[in-house]
C-alpha positions in Angstrom: -16.5 25.4 -25.6 -15.5 24.1 -22.2 -18.6 23.5 -20.0 -16.8 23.2 -16.6 -15.8 24.7 -13.3 -16.5 27.9 -12.3 -29.3 19.6 5.6 -41.0 13.4 21.1 -40.4 14.6 23.6 -40.6 18.2 24.7 -41.9 19.8 27.8 -45.6 20.6 27.3 -47.5 23.2 29.4 -51.0 22.7 30.7 -52.8 25.4 28.8 -53.6 25.2 25.1 -53.7 28.4 23.1 -56.3 28.4 20.3 -54.9 30.2 17.3 -57.2 32.1 15.0 -57.6 30.4 11.6 -55.8 32.4 9.0 -54.6 32.1 5.4 -52.9 28.9 4.4 -49.6 30.8 4.3 -49.9 31.2 8.1 -50.0 27.4 8.7 -47.1 25.2 9.5 -46.2 23.7 6.1 -43.6 21.6 4.3 -41.4 23.5 1.8 -41.9 20.7 -0.8 -45.4 19.1 -0.5 -45.0 16.4 -3.1 -42.5 13.5 -3.6 -42.4 10.1 -5.4 -42.9 6.8 -3.6 -39.9 4.7 -2.5 -37.6 7.7 -2.5 -35.5 9.7 0.1 -37.2 12.9 1.1 -35.8 16.0 2.8 -38.5 17.5 4.9 -38.2 21.3 5.6 -40.9 22.3 8.2 -41.7 26.0 7.9 -42.8 27.7 11.2 -44.2 31.1 10.2 -45.3 32.5 13.6 -45.6 31.7 17.3 -48.6 31.0 19.6 -51.0 33.9 19.5 -48.1 36.4 19.7 -45.9 34.3 22.0 -42.5 32.9 20.9 -42.0 29.3 20.0 -39.7 27.4 22.5 -40.1 23.8 21.1 -41.2 22.1 17.9 -42.3 18.5 17.9 -43.1 16.5 14.8 -44.5 12.9 14.6 -43.6 10.7 11.7 -46.5 9.1 9.8 -46.6 5.4 8.8 -44.7 5.0 5.6 -41.8 7.4 6.5 -38.8 5.5 7.9 -35.0 5.8 8.3 -35.5 9.2 9.8 -32.5 11.5 10.6 -33.1 14.9 12.1 -30.8 17.9 11.4 -29.5 19.6 14.6 -30.3 23.2 14.9 -27.9 25.8 16.6 -29.3 27.0 19.9 -31.9 24.2 20.2 -31.7 20.8 22.0 -32.5 17.8 19.7 -34.3 14.7 21.1 -36.0 11.8 19.3 -38.6 9.2 20.2 -38.1 5.6 19.0 -40.3 3.1 17.1 -41.9 1.6 20.2 -45.4 1.8 21.5 -46.4 2.5 25.1 -46.0 -1.2 26.0 -42.5 -1.4 24.6 -43.5 -3.2 21.4 -42.9 -2.0 17.9 -45.1 1.0 16.9 -47.3 0.1 14.0 -45.8 1.1 10.6 -42.3 1.7 12.0 -39.3 -0.7 12.3 -38.1 -1.4 15.9 -35.7 1.3 17.0 -36.6 3.7 14.2 -37.3 7.4 14.9 -41.0 8.1 15.2 -40.8 11.6 16.6 -38.4 14.6 16.8 -38.3 17.5 19.2 -36.2 20.7 18.9 -36.5 22.4 22.3 -34.9 25.2 24.4 -35.0 27.7 21.6 -36.6 31.1 21.3 -38.3 31.9 18.0 -40.1 35.2 18.3 -43.7 35.4 16.9 -42.6 37.9 14.3 -39.9 35.7 12.9 -39.8 32.7 10.6 -37.6 29.6 10.8 -37.2 26.1 9.3 -36.7 22.7 11.0 -35.2 19.9 8.9 -35.2 16.1 8.8 -34.7 13.4 6.3 -36.3 10.0 5.7 -37.4 7.4 3.2 -40.9 7.0 1.8 -41.9 3.3 1.7 -45.0 1.1 1.6 -47.2 3.8 0.2 -48.9 4.2 -3.2 -49.2 7.1 -5.7 -52.0 9.4 -4.6 -51.5 8.7 -0.9 -50.9 11.5 1.5 -48.6 11.5 4.5 -49.5 13.8 7.4 -46.7 15.1 9.7 -48.4 16.2 13.0 -46.6 19.2 14.4 -46.9 20.9 17.9 -45.4 24.3 18.7 -44.8 24.8 22.4 -44.8 28.4 23.7 -44.5 29.9 27.3 -48.2 29.7 28.1 -49.5 27.0 25.8 -49.1 25.2 22.5 -50.3 25.3 18.8 -51.1 21.9 17.6 -51.0 21.4 13.8 -52.5 17.9 14.0 -55.9 18.0 12.2 -56.3 15.6 9.2 -59.2 16.1 6.8 -61.7 13.3 6.4 -61.6 11.4 3.0 -63.0 13.7 0.3 -62.9 16.8 2.5 -60.8 19.9 1.8 -57.9 20.2 4.2 -58.0 24.0 3.6 -61.2 24.1 5.6 -59.3 23.0 8.8 -58.1 25.6 11.3 -54.9 23.7 12.3 -54.1 21.2 9.5 -51.1 18.9 9.8 -48.5 19.5 7.1 -49.2 17.1 4.2 -46.9 15.3 1.8 -48.6 14.0 -1.4 -47.1 10.9 -3.1 -46.8 11.6 -6.8 -47.9 9.1 -9.4 -45.7 7.5 -12.1 -47.2 9.7 -14.8 -46.4 12.8 -12.9 -42.8 11.7 -12.4 -42.3 10.5 -16.0 -41.8 14.0 -17.3 -38.5 14.1 -15.4 -36.9 11.3 -17.3 -34.2 11.5 -20.0 -35.5 13.2 -23.1 -38.5 14.8 -21.3 -37.7 18.1 -23.0 -39.2 20.3 -20.2 -37.6 22.5 -17.7 -35.2 20.4 -15.5 -36.5 20.2 -12.0 -34.2 20.2 -8.9 -33.9 16.5 -8.1 -34.8 14.9 -4.7 -32.0 14.2 -2.3 -30.5 10.7 -2.5 -29.1 8.7 0.4 -26.1 6.4 0.4 -25.2 5.1 3.8 -24.5 8.3 5.9 -24.2 10.4 2.8 -26.8 12.6 1.2 -26.5 13.6 -2.4 -28.3 16.9 -2.9 -29.3 18.8 -6.1 -27.2 16.9 -8.7 -27.1 18.8 -12.0 -25.1 19.7 -15.1 -25.2 22.2 -17.9 -26.2 21.4 -21.5 -22.9 21.2 -23.4 -22.3 23.7 -26.2 -22.5 22.4 -29.7 -19.4 20.4 -30.5 -18.2 20.2 -26.9 -16.4 17.1 -25.9 -16.6 17.7 -22.1 -19.2 18.6 -19.5 -19.2 19.3 -15.7 -21.4 17.7 -13.1 -22.3 19.4 -9.8 -24.0 18.5 -6.5 -23.6 18.8 -2.7 -22.5 15.8 -0.7 -23.3 15.8 3.0 -21.8 13.4 5.5 -24.0 12.9 8.5 -21.9 10.1 9.9 -19.0 10.0 12.3 -16.4 8.7 9.9 -14.8 10.4 6.8 -15.7 9.1 3.4 -14.3 9.6 -0.1 -15.8 10.0 -3.6 -13.5 7.6 -5.5 -15.0 7.4 -9.0 -18.0 8.2 -11.2 -19.4 7.1 -14.5 -22.1 8.1 -17.0 -23.4 6.3 -20.1 -22.7 9.3 -22.4 -19.0 9.9 -21.7 -15.9 7.7 -22.1 -14.0 9.1 -19.1 -15.3 10.6 -15.8 -13.0 12.1 -13.1 -13.3 14.2 -10.0 -11.6 17.5 -10.7 -10.6 20.6 -8.8 -10.2 24.1 -10.1 -7.8 26.4 -8.4 -5.9 29.7 -9.0 -2.1 29.2 -8.8 0.2 32.2 -9.3 -2.8 34.1 -10.9 -3.5 31.3 -13.3 -6.6 29.1 -13.2 -5.7 25.4 -13.3 -7.7 22.2 -13.3 -6.5 18.8 -12.2 -7.9 15.4 -11.1 -8.2 14.9 -7.3 -5.7 12.3 -6.3 -7.0 9.5 -4.0 -10.6 10.6 -4.2 -12.5 13.6 -2.9 -12.7 13.7 0.9 -16.1 14.1 2.4 -15.4 14.8 6.1 -17.6 13.5 8.9 -20.3 16.0 9.9 -19.6 18.3 6.9 -20.9 19.0 3.4 -18.7 19.3 0.3 -20.1 21.4 -2.6 -19.3 20.5 -6.2 -20.0 23.7 -8.1 -18.8 25.7 -11.1 -15.4 27.1 -10.4 -14.4 24.6 -7.7 -14.7 20.8 -7.2 -16.7 19.2 -10.0 -17.2 15.9 -11.9 -15.5 16.1 -15.3 -17.2 14.1 -18.0 -14.9 13.7 -21.1 -15.3 12.1 -24.4 -19.0 12.8 -24.7 -20.8 10.3 -26.9 -24.0 12.4 -26.8 -25.0 15.8 -25.5 -27.8 15.9 -22.9 -30.3 18.7 -23.6 -31.7 21.3 -21.1 -34.7 19.7 -19.5 -33.4 16.2 -19.6 -32.3 14.1 -16.5 -29.4 11.7 -17.0 -28.0 9.1 -14.7 -24.6 9.3 -13.0 -23.2 6.5 -10.8 -21.0 7.6 -7.8 -18.6 5.2 -6.0 -17.7 6.0 -2.4 -15.1 4.4 -0.2 -17.5 3.6 2.7 -21.0 4.4 1.5 -20.7 2.2 -1.6 -22.2 2.9 -5.1 -25.3 4.9 -5.8 -26.9 6.1 -9.1 -28.6 9.5 -9.1 -30.1 11.7 -11.8 -28.4 14.9 -13.0 -30.9 17.6 -14.0 -29.7 19.3 -17.2 -29.8 23.1 -17.0 -29.4 25.4 -20.0 -25.9 26.3 -21.3 -24.2 28.8 -19.1 -26.4 28.3 -16.1 -24.9 28.8 -12.6 -27.5 26.6 -10.8 -30.2 24.1 -11.7 -33.5 25.3 -12.8 -37.1 24.1 -12.1 -39.4 23.4 -9.3 -40.0 20.4 -7.2 -38.1 17.4 -6.2 -38.6 14.1 -7.9 -36.4 11.0 -8.2 
């Protein structure tokens, strides 16, 4: 009965290595290539190989117009630098607020040609329309040259015909996102990340409660990219009379559950996972039972970041993780 608990400046060399055009899987790509307008988007750049057999020592990505409030993720063993939203004359770069990040470089690393890696940053999609495409130009720097993934197809042309296409993010239309609303009845998709101040709320989800259940658990990962600790103080949903942050623990061989006094600490520079068997959001006194495939709202209140409402993707009964495909808000 109880449905609970159990993440532009690099040094460029003179020569440019021309890479042979290969299958699309050999290109630099984004892990998730589609997102809704006016949403926070976590970009995961996939680097599948080096420059014509040489290792990659630096990766630079340029932000397109319409992608702002950018925060890069540091990478162990690499030096992280950013370029700001200014043009060559010191004015504001078109399409970017003053002081905003317009480019990111991870340098000083050594990614062998035979290996694969990911480079991560987060930002907000704004001032774009459904059907638009954002191109993230990427340059890999290697010992004797570079691989520039910067080509953009002309309107109406097929980007797959390009030898070195820039990774593309397609902006989804309202009709495409509508299937992720409450009552959609299809497989629940892993939601997009949501930002509140220095916090990122990743993969919020819950299980469909069993028949007759009066309680349900909510799960997510909360990442604090700031320099100050924060706390999750409270939460609320429209389908439960009481919502509390709970912790499950084993004491003297017995599993116990209790409310977290004073709120759940989200330490600076760390991530806290709410998952079955550990910290979770306990929804009690259910007035309705969300079904697998639905998305339902939950409002979270933080001590510093304030209040944010995100969608919980409803997974089937007994699931240990959310189901589904791409990220939509």
